[in-house]
N, C-alpha and C positions, 0 to 999 in steps of 0.2 A: 839460862831459861829456850836456850837454840836448841839443847844440848837433850831436854824436854818433846821439844817438836821432833827432833830425828832420834828419837826412841821410837817415837810412834811409827817412822819409817811418812816423816809431815817433812817438806821441802815448802821453808817460808820464800815468801816476797814482796820487796816492801817498792810499794806504792809515790808516787805525788802527785796534789791534781789539784793544777791553778784557777788562780780565779777569771778563763778563759775556760775552760770545763777540759783543755789538755792533761792527758792523760804521760805523765813519766813514770819508767823506772828511779828511785829512788835516787839514788847515783849519777842521771845523767848530769850532764854541767858540755854546756848550758843549756837552759830550760827554754826551751823557741820552739818555731813553727816548724823545722826544724830533725827535730830529735825526740817530737810526743810521735802517740801511736796513732792512724789514721785510720787503718782498720775497720769499717765498721761495719761487719761483724765484731773480729773481736769485743771491739768499743763497746757493742751488747750485749754478750757474755758474760762482761767485766761487770758492768756498771747496771748491769741486772737484780749481781746478785750481793752489791752492794751490804754491807746492812754492818751494827755500831760491834766493836768491837768489845766485847763482852766478857775477853780470857784474859791470864793473867798471864798471858805473853805478851811485850812489846805493848806494856799499858801506853805507854808516846805514843802509837799509829788509834784511836781515834774510828779508824774505820779499818775494817776486812768486807772479802773480796775470795770466798774459799772455792776450791775449783779441785778434786779430787782429792783424792794426797796430796797438794798445792796449800797457804796459805798465803792470798795475795792483802799487806799489813800495809791500808792509803792513810795517809798524811794528808787534809785536804786544806787549802790557801784558806777558805770562807767551806759554805754547805760545800758535799761528795758531786754533787746534779748541778748542771750547769748549764741548762737551756738556751742554743746557740739558734737556732733560728724557728720563723711562726713561717708556714705554708698552710692556708686552707684552716685558717682560724685554726690550727695547731701548733702549742709547742714541740721543738723536736730539740734531740738532747739521746748523751751518748752516740753512736753512729744513724740508726735513722727508728729509735722509739721516737715515737709523740703521745702525748697526751693534747687535751683541749684547752682551749686557753678563756680561762676567766677573768677577767678582765677587772668582776667585784670584787674577787679576792688578792688584789696585787699588795703588800706588803712596799713598805719600807723604813727603809737603819739610817735614823739618826746620826748617828755617827759618822755611819761612811758614803749614804747617799744611795748607798746600791738597793737596787728594785728583788721581787723573792714573789714567789706562787706558786701554792700548790705544787707538795708530786702529782706523782700521775697517781694514780686510784689505785687499790692492791692488788686489780686484775692483776697488773704492770709485775706483779711481782717485791714490791713494797711495803707492803702492810711492815716493817718489817723497824723501816723509817721513821714509816705517817705516825709509831708508835714513841716512838725511843722518844727518854725521858726532856724533858723543859722542850711539852712541847710547841709553846708561847712563840717562844725567840730562830730564829733562821738554822743557831749552832743544833740547837736538839733534830735540825732535821727535817721538820714536819713537813719544809718552803723547800725548792729550790735556788738559786741564785740565775738571773737572769743575764745573760753578760755583757758587757758595758756595749759594743756593738749591736748590739741586735738592739739596746736598746737603744742606743742613738738611733741606730734607718728604723728601724719601725713605733713609736712611740714618744721621743724628744718633740715634734711641733706638735703632740697638743697635751703635753705632761710638765705640769708647774710639782711644787716640795709635797701636794698635800692630794694632790687629785693627774686621772685622767680622763679626758674627751675619745673617748669610743663609738667609735660608728654612731653621730651624735649623741649616745648617754654619757654619762656625768658620769663618774666613778671613783669619792671616794679611798685614803693610799692609809693602809692600816700603817701605824705606826710602829716598831721597833725600834727599842734602844743602839 
């Protein structure tokens, strides 16, 4: 497989995205805050290009982020998009990218208790993730994960198993397997 890419002049790189949205080179050990990528410009560029890996090359990597003559193959602990901040009514993801927070569209996984939000609109380049197979499931990536520290800091006081009270409004959470 590697020889197929090299014959085309393509260099593969391998990345891992954890449940906190931290991006690492796959071989990095230990994987922690000090060893993840932190540059907002890089993260915005890398994450805005994420799409499903539809090649037959390295099928164990569900996602890829192409960049010129490089293909960045990506493994995600959950979804590749993780929202890590809530500012002025917008969820923040990657480095500085934002999307409106839609409390009426939150989902919760019955198996993990993790909270998910719809991906940003396709105008930000993610239509290919929104139209991914198994759209109703978070692994199909129509949804992005809310980082646990974001949920604890911003939502926990008004969140229960199946609903959220946000700015005085009650919203039911959609249940996911």
